[in-house]
Predicted model as a PDB file, atoms N, CA, C, CB and O in Angstrom, pLDDT in the B-factor column:
MODEL        1                                                                  
ATOM      1  N   UNK A   1       0.840  -1.184   0.000  1.00 81.00           N  
ATOM      2  CA  UNK A   1       0.000   0.000   0.000  1.00 81.00           C  
ATOM      3  C   UNK A   1       0.883   1.245   0.000  1.00 81.00           C  
ATOM      4  CB  UNK A   1      -0.955  -0.001   1.219  1.00 81.00           C  
ATOM      5  O   UNK A   1       1.799   1.361   0.815  1.00 81.00           O  
ATOM      6  N   UNK A   2       0.610   2.168  -0.907  1.00 93.00           N  
ATOM      7  CA  UNK A   2       1.350   3.413  -0.974  1.00 93.00           C  
ATOM      8  C   UNK A   2       0.924   4.346   0.146  1.00 93.00           C  
ATOM      9  CB  UNK A   2       1.152   4.082  -2.330  1.00 93.00           C  
ATOM     10  O   UNK A   2      -0.220   4.319   0.600  1.00 93.00           O  
ATOM     11  N   UNK A   3       1.868   5.172   0.582  1.00 97.00           N  
ATOM     12  CA  UNK A   3       1.574   6.155   1.612  1.00 97.00           C  
ATOM     13  C   UNK A   3       2.092   7.503   1.135  1.00 97.00           C  
ATOM     14  CB  UNK A   3       2.209   5.754   2.983  1.00 97.00           C  
ATOM     15  O   UNK A   3       3.216   7.612   0.644  1.00 97.00           O  
ATOM     16  N   UNK A   4       1.266   8.522   1.283  1.00 98.00           N  
ATOM     17  CA  UNK A   4       1.613   9.873   0.860  1.00 98.00           C  
ATOM     18  C   UNK A   4       1.481  10.803   2.059  1.00 98.00           C  
ATOM     19  CB  UNK A   4       0.709  10.349  -0.321  1.00 98.00           C  
ATOM     20  O   UNK A   4       0.652  10.593   2.945  1.00 98.00           O  
ATOM     21  N   UNK A   5       2.304  11.815   2.064  1.00 98.00           N  
ATOM     22  CA  UNK A   5       2.335  12.764   3.167  1.00 98.00           C  
ATOM     23  C   UNK A   5       2.074  14.169   2.658  1.00 98.00           C  
ATOM     24  CB  UNK A   5       3.679  12.702   3.899  1.00 98.00           C  
ATOM     25  O   UNK A   5       2.670  14.602   1.672  1.00 98.00           O  
ATOM     26  N   UNK A   6       1.192  14.870   3.325  1.00 98.00           N  
ATOM     27  CA  UNK A   6       1.024  16.304   3.136  1.00 98.00           C  
ATOM     28  C   UNK A   6       1.740  16.913   4.331  1.00 98.00           C  
ATOM     29  CB  UNK A   6      -0.526  16.750   3.041  1.00 98.00           C  
ATOM     30  O   UNK A   6       1.475  16.541   5.474  1.00 98.00           O  
ATOM     31  N   UNK A   7       2.644  17.844   4.072  1.00 97.00           N  
ATOM     32  CA  UNK A   7       3.468  18.346   5.158  1.00 97.00           C  
ATOM     33  C   UNK A   7       3.646  19.854   5.093  1.00 97.00           C  
ATOM     34  CB  UNK A   7       4.813  17.672   5.140  1.00 97.00           C  
ATOM     35  O   UNK A   7       3.480  20.472   4.041  1.00 97.00           O  
ATOM     36  N   UNK A   8       3.986  20.432   6.232  1.00 96.00           N  
ATOM     37  CA  UNK A   8       4.264  21.862   6.319  1.00 96.00           C  
ATOM     38  C   UNK A   8       5.645  22.037   6.939  1.00 96.00           C  
ATOM     39  CB  UNK A   8       3.166  22.609   7.154  1.00 96.00           C  
ATOM     40  O   UNK A   8       5.936  21.523   8.019  1.00 96.00           O  
ATOM     41  N   UNK A   9       6.484  22.779   6.224  1.00 94.00           N  
ATOM     42  CA  UNK A   9       7.801  23.153   6.723  1.00 94.00           C  
ATOM     43  C   UNK A   9       7.774  24.646   7.041  1.00 94.00           C  
ATOM     44  CB  UNK A   9       8.929  22.811   5.682  1.00 94.00           C  
ATOM     45  O   UNK A   9       7.004  25.404   6.451  1.00 94.00           O  
ATOM     46  N   UNK A  10       8.620  25.054   7.977  1.00 94.00           N  
ATOM     47  CA  UNK A  10       8.711  26.465   8.345  1.00 94.00           C  
ATOM     48  C   UNK A  10      10.170  26.838   8.550  1.00 94.00           C  
ATOM     49  CB  UNK A  10       7.885  26.763   9.622  1.00 94.00           C  
ATOM     50  O   UNK A  10      11.043  25.979   8.675  1.00 94.00           O  
ATOM     51  N   UNK A  11      10.406  28.138   8.581  1.00 92.00           N  
ATOM     52  CA  UNK A  11      11.736  28.613   8.920  1.00 92.00           C  
ATOM     53  C   UNK A  11      11.654  29.425  10.209  1.00 92.00           C  
ATOM     54  CB  UNK A  11      12.340  29.458   7.764  1.00 92.00           C  
ATOM     55  O   UNK A  11      10.581  29.531  10.803  1.00 92.00           O  
ATOM     56  N   UNK A  12      12.749  29.987  10.639  1.00 92.00           N  
ATOM     57  CA  UNK A  12      12.789  30.714  11.913  1.00 92.00           C  
ATOM     58  C   UNK A  12      11.853  31.914  11.931  1.00 92.00           C  
ATOM     59  CB  UNK A  12      14.200  31.173  12.202  1.00 92.00           C  
ATOM     60  O   UNK A  12      11.327  32.273  12.984  1.00 92.00           O  
ATOM     61  N   UNK A  13      11.641  32.537  10.779  1.00 92.00           N  
ATOM     62  CA  UNK A  13      10.793  33.728  10.739  1.00 92.00           C  
ATOM     63  C   UNK A  13       9.311  33.403  10.567  1.00 92.00           C  
ATOM     64  CB  UNK A  13      11.239  34.631   9.620  1.00 92.00           C  
ATOM     65  O   UNK A  13       8.476  34.308  10.564  1.00 92.00           O  
ATOM     66  N   UNK A  14       8.974  32.113  10.422  1.00 88.00           N  
ATOM     67  CA  UNK A  14       7.575  31.714  10.337  1.00 88.00           C  
ATOM     68  C   UNK A  14       7.023  31.568   8.938  1.00 88.00           C  
ATOM     69  CB  UNK A  14       6.761  32.680  11.055  1.00 88.00           C  
ATOM     70  O   UNK A  14       5.827  31.328   8.771  1.00 88.00           O  
ATOM     71  N   UNK A  15       7.871  31.707   7.918  1.00 91.00           N  
ATOM     72  CA  UNK A  15       7.439  31.457   6.549  1.00 91.00           C  
ATOM     73  C   UNK A  15       7.099  29.985   6.414  1.00 91.00           C  
ATOM     74  CB  UNK A  15       8.532  31.874   5.523  1.00 91.00           C  
ATOM     75  O   UNK A  15       7.803  29.134   6.958  1.00 91.00           O  
ATOM     76  N   UNK A  16       6.026  29.672   5.693  1.00 92.00           N  
ATOM     77  CA  UNK A  16       5.561  28.289   5.565  1.00 92.00           C  
ATOM     78  C   UNK A  16       5.706  27.770   4.144  1.00 92.00           C  
ATOM     79  CB  UNK A  16       4.112  28.180   6.003  1.00 92.00           C  
ATOM     80  O   UNK A  16       5.613  28.523   3.174  1.00 92.00           O  
ATOM     81  N   UNK A  17       5.936  26.461   4.044  1.00 93.00           N  
ATOM     82  CA  UNK A  17       5.945  25.751   2.776  1.00 93.00           C  
ATOM     83  C   UNK A  17       5.076  24.512   2.944  1.00 93.00           C  
ATOM     84  CB  UNK A  17       7.403  25.378   2.331  1.00 93.00           C  
ATOM     85  O   UNK A  17       5.241  23.763   3.907  1.00 93.00           O  
ATOM     86  N   UNK A  18       4.164  24.295   2.025  1.00 95.00           N  
ATOM     87  CA  UNK A  18       3.276  23.137   2.077  1.00 95.00           C  
ATOM     88  C   UNK A  18       3.559  22.260   0.863  1.00 95.00           C  
ATOM     89  CB  UNK A  18       1.773  23.572   2.117  1.00 95.00           C  
ATOM     90  O   UNK A  18       3.631  22.754  -0.262  1.00 95.00           O  
ATOM     91  N   UNK A  19       3.719  20.965   1.091  1.00 95.00           N  
ATOM     92  CA  UNK A  19       4.035  20.069  -0.005  1.00 95.00           C  
ATOM     93  C   UNK A  19       3.465  18.674   0.188  1.00 95.00           C  
ATOM     94  CB  UNK A  19       5.515  19.985  -0.178  1.00 95.00           C  
ATOM     95  O   UNK A  19       2.860  18.363   1.214  1.00 95.00           O  
ATOM     96  N   UNK A  20       3.674  17.840  -0.830  1.00 97.00           N  
ATOM     97  CA  UNK A  20       3.243  16.435  -0.829  1.00 97.00           C  
ATOM     98  C   UNK A  20       4.449  15.592  -1.210  1.00 97.00           C  
ATOM     99  CB  UNK A  20       2.034  16.188  -1.820  1.00 97.00           C  
ATOM    100  O   UNK A  20       5.227  15.972  -2.084  1.00 97.00           O  
ATOM    101  N   UNK A  21       4.604  14.449  -0.555  1.00 97.00           N  
ATOM    102  CA  UNK A  21       5.685  13.527  -0.885  1.00 97.00           C  
ATOM    103  C   UNK A  21       5.271  12.104  -0.536  1.00 97.00           C  
ATOM    104  CB  UNK A  21       6.984  13.914  -0.143  1.00 97.00           C  
ATOM    105  O   UNK A  21       4.319  11.887   0.213  1.00 97.00           O  
ATOM    106  N   UNK A  22       5.993  11.144  -1.084  1.00 98.00           N  
ATOM    107  CA  UNK A  22       5.763   9.748  -0.705  1.00 98.00           C  
ATOM    108  C   UNK A  22       6.862   9.242   0.228  1.00 98.00           C  
ATOM    109  CB  UNK A  22       5.686   8.861  -1.957  1.00 98.00           C  
ATOM    110  O   UNK A  22       6.840   8.086   0.648  1.00 98.00           O  
ATOM    111  N   UNK A  23       7.830  10.118   0.553  1.00 97.00           N  
ATOM    112  CA  UNK A  23       8.928   9.755   1.462  1.00 97.00           C  
ATOM    113  C   UNK A  23       9.234  10.969   2.336  1.00 97.00           C  
ATOM    114  CB  UNK A  23      10.213   9.290   0.665  1.00 97.00           C  
ATOM    115  O   UNK A  23      10.072  11.798   1.982  1.00 97.00           O  
ATOM    116  N   UNK A  24       8.568  11.070   3.454  1.00 97.00           N  
ATOM    117  CA  UNK A  24       8.675  12.249   4.307  1.00 97.00           C  
ATOM    118  C   UNK A  24      10.082  12.412   4.881  1.00 97.00           C  
ATOM    119  CB  UNK A  24       7.661  12.168   5.437  1.00 97.00           C  
ATOM    120  O   UNK A  24      10.609  13.524   4.919  1.00 97.00           O  
ATOM    121  N   UNK A  25      10.674  11.347   5.314  1.00 96.00           N  
ATOM    122  CA  UNK A  25      12.018  11.435   5.908  1.00 96.00           C  
ATOM    123  C   UNK A  25      13.018  12.001   4.893  1.00 96.00           C  
ATOM    124  CB  UNK A  25      12.489  10.039   6.402  1.00 96.00           C  
ATOM    125  O   UNK A  25      13.785  12.910   5.212  1.00 96.00           O  
ATOM    126  N   UNK A  26      13.005  11.464   3.682  1.00 95.00           N  
ATOM    127  CA  UNK A  26      13.906  11.951   2.632  1.00 95.00           C  
ATOM    128  C   UNK A  26      13.647  13.408   2.328  1.00 95.00           C  
ATOM    129  CB  UNK A  26      13.753  11.120   1.361  1.00 95.00           C  
ATOM    130  O   UNK A  26      14.580  14.202   2.213  1.00 95.00           O  
ATOM    131  N   UNK A  27      12.373  13.764   2.196  1.00 94.00           N  
ATOM    132  CA  UNK A  27      12.019  15.130   1.803  1.00 94.00           C  
ATOM    133  C   UNK A  27      12.411  16.133   2.878  1.00 94.00           C  
ATOM    134  CB  UNK A  27      10.521  15.231   1.517  1.00 94.00           C  
ATOM    135  O   UNK A  27      12.889  17.221   2.555  1.00 94.00           O  
ATOM    136  N   UNK A  28      12.222  15.794   4.140  1.00 94.00           N  
ATOM    137  CA  UNK A  28      12.615  16.697   5.227  1.00 94.00           C  
ATOM    138  C   UNK A  28      14.130  16.887   5.215  1.00 94.00           C  
ATOM    139  CB  UNK A  28      12.146  16.145   6.603  1.00 94.00           C  
ATOM    140  O   UNK A  28      14.610  18.005   5.401  1.00 94.00           O  
ATOM    141  N   UNK A  29      14.886  15.814   5.001  1.00 93.00           N  
ATOM    142  CA  UNK A  29      16.343  15.936   4.912  1.00 93.00           C  
ATOM    143  C   UNK A  29      16.757  16.829   3.743  1.00 93.00           C  
ATOM    144  CB  UNK A  29      16.984  14.551   4.765  1.00 93.00           C  
ATOM    145  O   UNK A  29      17.693  17.619   3.866  1.00 93.00           O  
ATOM    146  N   UNK A  30      16.066  16.706   2.613  1.00 91.00           N  
ATOM    147  CA  UNK A  30      16.356  17.574   1.469  1.00 91.00           C  
ATOM    148  C   UNK A  30      16.136  19.040   1.840  1.00 91.00           C  
ATOM    149  CB  UNK A  30      15.476  17.190   0.260  1.00 91.00           C  
ATOM    150  O   UNK A  30      16.938  19.902   1.482  1.00 91.00           O  
ATOM    151  N   UNK A  31      15.051  19.316   2.554  1.00 89.00           N  
ATOM    152  CA  UNK A  31      14.786  20.693   2.983  1.00 89.00           C  
ATOM    153  C   UNK A  31      15.851  21.162   3.967  1.00 89.00           C  
ATOM    154  CB  UNK A  31      13.387  20.803   3.622  1.00 89.00           C  
ATOM    155  O   UNK A  31      16.395  22.255   3.811  1.00 89.00           O  
ATOM    156  N   UNK A  32      16.152  20.362   4.965  1.00 88.00           N  
ATOM    157  CA  UNK A  32      17.104  20.758   6.014  1.00 88.00           C  
ATOM    158  C   UNK A  32      18.500  21.025   5.465  1.00 88.00           C  
ATOM    159  CB  UNK A  32      17.179  19.679   7.082  1.00 88.00           C  
ATOM    160  O   UNK A  32      19.209  21.898   5.966  1.00 88.00           O  
ATOM    161  N   UNK A  33      18.896  20.279   4.440  1.00 88.00           N  
ATOM    162  CA  UNK A  33      20.234  20.415   3.890  1.00 88.00           C  
ATOM    163  C   UNK A  33      20.247  21.177   2.564  1.00 88.00           C  
ATOM    164  CB  UNK A  33      20.849  19.049   3.701  1.00 88.00           C  
ATOM    165  O   UNK A  33      21.236  21.144   1.832  1.00 88.00           O  
ATOM    166  N   UNK A  34      19.141  21.864   2.262  1.00 84.00           N  
ATOM    167  CA  UNK A  34      18.981  22.674   1.043  1.00 84.00           C  
ATOM    168  C   UNK A  34      19.516  21.960  -0.197  1.00 84.00           C  
ATOM    169  CB  UNK A  34      19.693  24.017   1.207  1.00 84.00           C  
ATOM    170  O   UNK A  34      20.317  22.512  -0.951  1.00 84.00           O  
ATOM    171  N   UNK A  35      19.059  20.721  -0.394  1.00 81.00           N  
ATOM    172  CA  UNK A  35      19.530  19.904  -1.511  1.00 81.00           C  
ATOM    173  C   UNK A  35      18.809  20.184  -2.824  1.00 81.00           C  
ATOM    174  CB  UNK A  35      19.380  18.458  -1.169  1.00 81.00           C  
ATOM    175  O   UNK A  35      19.248  19.716  -3.875  1.00 81.00           O  
ATOM    176  N   UNK A  36      17.733  20.923  -2.789  1.00 77.00           N  
ATOM    177  CA  UNK A  36      17.050  21.272  -4.033  1.00 77.00           C  
ATOM    178  C   UNK A  36      16.892  22.791  -4.106  1.00 77.00           C  
ATOM    179  CB  UNK A  36      15.659  20.564  -4.128  1.00 77.00           C  
ATOM    180  O   UNK A  36      16.501  23.438  -3.134  1.00 77.00           O  
ATOM    181  N   UNK A  37      17.201  23.335  -5.258  1.00 80.00           N  
ATOM    182  CA  UNK A  37      17.118  24.781  -5.450  1.00 80.00           C  
ATOM    183  C   UNK A  37      15.662  25.229  -5.469  1.00 80.00           C  
ATOM    184  CB  UNK A  37      17.824  25.199  -6.753  1.00 80.00           C  
ATOM    185  O   UNK A  37      14.764  24.448  -5.785  1.00 80.00           O  
ATOM    186  N   UNK A  38      15.444  26.467  -5.134  1.00 83.00           N  
ATOM    187  CA  UNK A  38      14.103  27.014  -5.203  1.00 83.00           C  
ATOM    188  C   UNK A  38      13.676  27.660  -3.899  1.00 83.00           C  
ATOM    189  CB  UNK A  38      13.130  25.939  -5.577  1.00 83.00           C  
ATOM    190  O   UNK A  38      14.502  28.067  -3.082  1.00 83.00           O  
ATOM    191  N   UNK A  39      12.379  27.744  -3.727  1.00 85.00           N  
ATOM    192  CA  UNK A  39      11.785  28.436  -2.586  1.00 85.00           C  
ATOM    193  C   UNK A  39      12.320  27.927  -1.252  1.00 85.00           C  
ATOM    194  CB  UNK A  39      10.283  28.288  -2.620  1.00 85.00           C  
ATOM    195  O   UNK A  39      12.706  28.719  -0.392  1.00 85.00           O  
ATOM    196  N   UNK A  40      12.341  26.611  -1.080  1.00 79.00           N  
ATOM    197  CA  UNK A  40      12.723  26.063   0.226  1.00 79.00           C  
ATOM    198  C   UNK A  40      14.192  26.307   0.544  1.00 79.00           C  
ATOM    199  CB  UNK A  40      12.433  24.574   0.274  1.00 79.00           C  
ATOM    200  O   UNK A  40      14.545  26.464   1.713  1.00 79.00           O  
ATOM    201  N   UNK A  41      15.052  26.342  -0.460  1.00 80.00           N  
ATOM    202  CA  UNK A  41      16.454  26.670  -0.221  1.00 80.00           C  
ATOM    203  C   UNK A  41      16.609  28.156   0.071  1.00 80.00           C  
ATOM    204  CB  UNK A  41      17.318  26.270  -1.427  1.00 80.00           C  
ATOM    205  O   UNK A  41      17.307  28.547   1.006  1.00 80.00           O  
ATOM    206  N   UNK A  42      15.960  28.968  -0.730  1.00 86.00           N  
ATOM    207  CA  UNK A  42      16.065  30.422  -0.579  1.00 86.00           C  
ATOM    208  C   UNK A  42      15.616  30.870   0.810  1.00 86.00           C  
ATOM    209  CB  UNK A  42      15.230  31.130  -1.652  1.00 86.00           C  
ATOM    210  O   UNK A  42      16.249  31.729   1.424  1.00 86.00           O  
ATOM    211  N   UNK A  43      14.527  30.291   1.302  1.00 86.00           N  
ATOM    212  CA  UNK A  43      13.969  30.709   2.582  1.00 86.00           C  
ATOM    213  C   UNK A  43      14.334  29.774   3.736  1.00 86.00           C  
ATOM    214  CB  UNK A  43      12.477  30.804   2.470  1.00 86.00           C  
ATOM    215  O   UNK A  43      13.804  29.920   4.837  1.00 86.00           O  
ATOM    216  N   UNK A  44      15.223  28.828   3.496  1.00 87.00           N  
ATOM    217  CA  UNK A  44      15.737  27.917   4.524  1.00 87.00           C  
ATOM    218  C   UNK A  44      14.620  27.241   5.327  1.00 87.00           C  
ATOM    219  CB  UNK A  44      16.655  28.675   5.468  1.00 87.00           C  
ATOM    220  O   UNK A  44      14.536  27.366   6.548  1.00 87.00           O  
ATOM    221  N   UNK A  45      13.786  26.538   4.605  1.00 89.00           N  
ATOM    222  CA  UNK A  45      12.695  25.789   5.231  1.00 89.00           C  
ATOM    223  C   UNK A  45      13.280  24.552   5.904  1.00 89.00           C  
ATOM    224  CB  UNK A  45      11.602  25.391   4.180  1.00 89.00           C  
ATOM    225  O   UNK A  45      13.533  23.551   5.234  1.00 89.00           O  
ATOM    226  N   UNK A  46      13.497  24.603   7.203  1.00 90.00           N  
ATOM    227  CA  UNK A  46      14.199  23.499   7.849  1.00 90.00           C  
ATOM    228  C   UNK A  46      13.504  22.921   9.074  1.00 90.00           C  
ATOM    229  CB  UNK A  46      15.545  23.949   8.237  1.00 90.00           C  
ATOM    230  O   UNK A  46      14.096  22.130   9.809  1.00 90.00           O  
ATOM    231  N   UNK A  47      12.262  23.305   9.298  1.00 94.00           N  
ATOM    232  CA  UNK A  47      11.525  22.778  10.450  1.00 94.00           C  
ATOM    233  C   UNK A  47      10.219  22.140  10.002  1.00 94.00           C  
ATOM    234  CB  UNK A  47      11.246  23.892  11.474  1.00 94.00           C  
ATOM    235  O   UNK A  47       9.347  22.812   9.452  1.00 94.00           O  
ATOM    236  N   UNK A  48      10.092  20.860  10.238  1.00 96.00           N  
ATOM    237  CA  UNK A  48       8.827  20.181   9.969  1.00 96.00           C  
ATOM    238  C   UNK A  48       7.879  20.539  11.105  1.00 96.00           C  
ATOM    239  CB  UNK A  48       9.015  18.615   9.840  1.00 96.00           C  
ATOM    240  O   UNK A  48       8.148  20.230  12.266  1.00 96.00           O  
ATOM    241  N   UNK A  49       6.765  21.193  10.767  1.00 96.00           N  
ATOM    242  CA  UNK A  49       5.839  21.629  11.817  1.00 96.00           C  
ATOM    243  C   UNK A  49       4.525  20.851  11.809  1.00 96.00           C  
ATOM    244  CB  UNK A  49       5.549  23.106  11.665  1.00 96.00           C  
ATOM    245  O   UNK A  49       3.767  20.904  12.778  1.00 96.00           O  
ATOM    246  N   UNK A  50       4.248  20.123  10.710  1.00 97.00           N  
ATOM    247  CA  UNK A  50       2.985  19.388  10.633  1.00 97.00           C  
ATOM    248  C   UNK A  50       3.053  18.397   9.480  1.00 97.00           C  
ATOM    249  CB  UNK A  50       1.781  20.357  10.455  1.00 97.00           C  
ATOM    250  O   UNK A  50       3.688  18.661   8.460  1.00 97.00           O  
ATOM    251  N   UNK A  51       2.392  17.251   9.650  1.00 98.00           N  
ATOM    252  CA  UNK A  51       2.199  16.341   8.525  1.00 98.00           C  
ATOM    253  C   UNK A  51       0.985  15.469   8.787  1.00 98.00           C  
ATOM    254  CB  UNK A  51       3.456  15.470   8.291  1.00 98.00           C  
ATOM    255  O   UNK A  51       0.572  15.268   9.930  1.00 98.00           O  
ATOM    256  N   UNK A  52       0.430  14.963   7.714  1.00 98.00           N  
ATOM    257  CA  UNK A  52      -0.651  13.976   7.792  1.00 98.00           C  
ATOM    258  C   UNK A  52      -0.436  12.978   6.664  1.00 98.00           C  
ATOM    259  CB  UNK A  52      -2.076  14.656   7.694  1.00 98.00           C  
ATOM    260  O   UNK A  52       0.258  13.274   5.691  1.00 98.00           O  
ATOM    261  N   UNK A  53      -1.026  11.806   6.794  1.00 98.00           N  
ATOM    262  CA  UNK A  53      -0.817  10.742   5.814  1.00 98.00           C  
ATOM    263  C   UNK A  53      -2.137  10.310   5.176  1.00 98.00           C  
ATOM    264  CB  UNK A  53      -0.134   9.541   6.474  1.00 98.00           C  
ATOM    265  O   UNK A  53      -3.218  10.478   5.740  1.00 98.00           O  
ATOM    266  N   UNK A  54      -2.000   9.749   3.980  1.00 97.00           N  
ATOM    267  CA  UNK A  54      -3.123   9.167   3.262  1.00 97.00           C  
ATOM    268  C   UNK A  54      -2.573   8.135   2.280  1.00 97.00           C  
ATOM    269  CB  UNK A  54      -3.960  10.266   2.524  1.00 97.00           C  
ATOM    270  O   UNK A  54      -1.402   8.194   1.906  1.00 97.00           O  
ATOM    271  N   UNK A  55      -3.395   7.214   1.874  1.00 97.00           N  
ATOM    272  CA  UNK A  55      -2.980   6.228   0.877  1.00 97.00           C  
ATOM    273  C   UNK A  55      -3.444   6.616  -0.526  1.00 97.00           C  
ATOM    274  CB  UNK A  55      -3.525   4.848   1.242  1.00 97.00           C  
ATOM    275  O   UNK A  55      -3.187   5.892  -1.488  1.00 97.00           O  
ATOM    276  N   UNK A  56      -4.123   7.750  -0.645  1.00 97.00           N  
ATOM    277  CA  UNK A  56      -4.686   8.204  -1.920  1.00 97.00           C  
ATOM    278  C   UNK A  56      -3.981   9.474  -2.375  1.00 97.00           C  
ATOM    279  CB  UNK A  56      -6.211   8.449  -1.794  1.00 97.00           C  
ATOM    280  O   UNK A  56      -4.126  10.520  -1.741  1.00 97.00           O  
ATOM    281  N   UNK A  57      -3.217   9.399  -3.467  1.00 97.00           N  
ATOM    282  CA  UNK A  57      -2.468  10.562  -3.957  1.00 97.00           C  
ATOM    283  C   UNK A  57      -3.399  11.711  -4.322  1.00 97.00           C  
ATOM    284  CB  UNK A  57      -1.621  10.176  -5.169  1.00 97.00           C  
ATOM    285  O   UNK A  57      -3.058  12.876  -4.119  1.00 97.00           O  
ATOM    286  N   UNK A  58      -4.574  11.385  -4.862  1.00 97.00           N  
ATOM    287  CA  UNK A  58      -5.517  12.454  -5.211  1.00 97.00           C  
ATOM    288  C   UNK A  58      -5.983  13.196  -3.966  1.00 97.00           C  
ATOM    289  CB  UNK A  58      -6.726  11.881  -5.965  1.00 97.00           C  
ATOM    290  O   UNK A  58      -6.140  14.417  -3.984  1.00 97.00           O  
ATOM    291  N   UNK A  59      -6.199  12.467  -2.903  1.00 98.00           N  
ATOM    292  CA  UNK A  59      -6.588  13.084  -1.626  1.00 98.00           C  
ATOM    293  C   UNK A  59      -5.452  13.949  -1.084  1.00 98.00           C  
ATOM    294  CB  UNK A  59      -6.975  11.999  -0.589  1.00 98.00           C  
ATOM    295  O   UNK A  59      -5.692  15.036  -0.559  1.00 98.00           O  
ATOM    296  N   UNK A  60      -4.223  13.468  -1.210  1.00 97.00           N  
ATOM    297  CA  UNK A  60      -3.068  14.229  -0.737  1.00 97.00           C  
ATOM    298  C   UNK A  60      -2.944  15.557  -1.482  1.00 97.00           C  
ATOM    299  CB  UNK A  60      -1.782  13.407  -0.904  1.00 97.00           C  
ATOM    300  O   UNK A  60      -2.723  16.600  -0.867  1.00 97.00           O  
ATOM    301  N   UNK A  61      -3.085  15.517  -2.790  1.00 97.00           N  
ATOM    302  CA  UNK A  61      -2.985  16.730  -3.594  1.00 97.00           C  
ATOM    303  C   UNK A  61      -4.134  17.676  -3.279  1.00 97.00           C  
ATOM    304  CB  UNK A  61      -2.972  16.387  -5.089  1.00 97.00           C  
ATOM    305  O   UNK A  61      -3.939  18.888  -3.185  1.00 97.00           O  
ATOM    306  N   UNK A  62      -5.316  17.129  -3.119  1.00 97.00           N  
ATOM    307  CA  UNK A  62      -6.477  17.938  -2.762  1.00 97.00           C  
ATOM    308  C   UNK A  62      -6.275  18.618  -1.408  1.00 97.00           C  
ATOM    309  CB  UNK A  62      -7.741  17.072  -2.735  1.00 97.00           C  
ATOM    310  O   UNK A  62      -6.593  19.795  -1.242  1.00 97.00           O  
ATOM    311  N   UNK A  63      -5.752  17.876  -0.458  1.00 97.00           N  
ATOM    312  CA  UNK A  63      -5.505  18.420   0.880  1.00 97.00           C  
ATOM    313  C   UNK A  63      -4.420  19.498   0.845  1.00 97.00           C  
ATOM    314  CB  UNK A  63      -5.100  17.295   1.848  1.00 97.00           C  
ATOM    315  O   UNK A  63      -4.517  20.510   1.540  1.00 97.00           O  
ATOM    316  N   UNK A  64      -3.392  19.274   0.034  1.00 96.00           N  
ATOM    317  CA  UNK A  64      -2.333  20.277  -0.120  1.00 96.00           C  
ATOM    318  C   UNK A  64      -2.938  21.587  -0.629  1.00 96.00           C  
ATOM    319  CB  UNK A  64      -1.225  19.770  -1.094  1.00 96.00           C  
ATOM    320  O   UNK A  64      -2.640  22.656  -0.096  1.00 96.00           O  
ATOM    321  N   UNK A  65      -3.779  21.508  -1.648  1.00 95.00           N  
ATOM    322  CA  UNK A  65      -4.422  22.705  -2.204  1.00 95.00           C  
ATOM    323  C   UNK A  65      -5.317  23.370  -1.170  1.00 95.00           C  
ATOM    324  CB  UNK A  65      -5.240  22.347  -3.454  1.00 95.00           C  
ATOM    325  O   UNK A  65      -5.371  24.597  -1.083  1.00 95.00           O  
ATOM    326  N   UNK A  66      -6.022  22.554  -0.382  1.00 95.00           N  
ATOM    327  CA  UNK A  66      -6.883  23.083   0.666  1.00 95.00           C  
ATOM    328  C   UNK A  66      -6.046  23.863   1.688  1.00 95.00           C  
ATOM    329  CB  UNK A  66      -7.663  21.938   1.358  1.00 95.00           C  
ATOM    330  O   UNK A  66      -6.407  24.979   2.061  1.00 95.00           O  
ATOM    331  N   UNK A  67      -4.947  23.287   2.136  1.00 94.00           N  
ATOM    332  CA  UNK A  67      -4.097  23.964   3.118  1.00 94.00           C  
ATOM    333  C   UNK A  67      -3.483  25.239   2.542  1.00 94.00           C  
ATOM    334  CB  UNK A  67      -2.989  23.021   3.598  1.00 94.00           C  
ATOM    335  O   UNK A  67      -3.369  26.245   3.242  1.00 94.00           O  
ATOM    336  N   UNK A  68      -3.094  25.200   1.284  1.00 93.00           N  
ATOM    337  CA  UNK A  68      -2.511  26.387   0.660  1.00 93.00           C  
ATOM    338  C   UNK A  68      -3.528  27.523   0.544  1.00 93.00           C  
ATOM    339  CB  UNK A  68      -1.964  26.037  -0.722  1.00 93.00           C  
ATOM    340  O   UNK A  68      -3.145  28.688   0.438  1.00 93.00           O  
ATOM    341  N   UNK A  69      -4.794  27.197   0.564  1.00 91.00           N  
ATOM    342  CA  UNK A  69      -5.842  28.208   0.490  1.00 91.00           C  
ATOM    343  C   UNK A  69      -6.169  28.851   1.835  1.00 91.00           C  
ATOM    344  CB  UNK A  69      -7.081  27.600  -0.079  1.00 91.00           C  
ATOM    345  O   UNK A  69      -6.882  29.853   1.885  1.00 91.00           O  
ATOM    346  N   UNK A  70      -5.658  28.286   2.917  1.00 83.00           N  
ATOM    347  CA  UNK A  70      -5.930  28.826   4.254  1.00 83.00           C  
ATOM    348  C   UNK A  70      -5.154  30.111   4.504  1.00 83.00           C  
ATOM    349  CB  UNK A  70      -5.583  27.794   5.326  1.00 83.00           C  
ATOM    350  O   UNK A  70      -4.153  30.387   3.843  1.00 83.00           O  
ATOM    351  N   UNK A  71      -5.622  30.876   5.452  1.00 77.00           N  
ATOM    352  CA  UNK A  71      -4.893  32.052   5.920  1.00 77.00           C  
ATOM    353  C   UNK A  71      -3.649  31.575   6.664  1.00 77.00           C  
ATOM    354  CB  UNK A  71      -5.790  32.955   6.838  1.00 77.00           C  
ATOM    355  O   UNK A  71      -3.711  30.573   7.376  1.00 77.00           O  
ATOM    356  N   UNK A  72      -2.545  32.257   6.517  1.00 65.00           N  
ATOM    357  CA  UNK A  72      -1.290  31.864   7.164  1.00 65.00           C  
ATOM    358  C   UNK A  72      -1.332  32.096   8.676  1.00 65.00           C  
ATOM    359  CB  UNK A  72      -0.121  32.636   6.554  1.00 65.00           C  
ATOM    360  O   UNK A  72      -0.506  31.550   9.407  1.00 65.00           O  
ATOM    361  N   UNK A  73      -2.265  32.882   9.139  1.00 65.00           N  
ATOM    362  CA  UNK A  73      -2.385  33.124  10.576  1.00 65.00           C  
ATOM    363  C   UNK A  73      -2.844  31.878  11.274  1.00 65.00           C  
ATOM    364  CB  UNK A  73      -3.347  34.271  10.864  1.00 65.00           C  
ATOM    365  O   UNK A  73      -3.006  31.878  12.494  1.00 65.00           O  
TER     366      UNK A  73                                                      
ENDMDL                                                                          
END                                                                             
């Protein structure tokens, strides 16, 4: 059974990044060590602050979009 994670990373100043992955441990390490260029490297997203799991990729993507639509407060 596949497992997918919707997760939220943050930096010291409280900037948030929301994403989906099938390997949370690997993805968090990539964020912490700035292994991929882009938003998360630029803003040093290195703190996992929340995650949830699902076995349905469509549900994971839907949930990611839902969270991205929320107010950051």
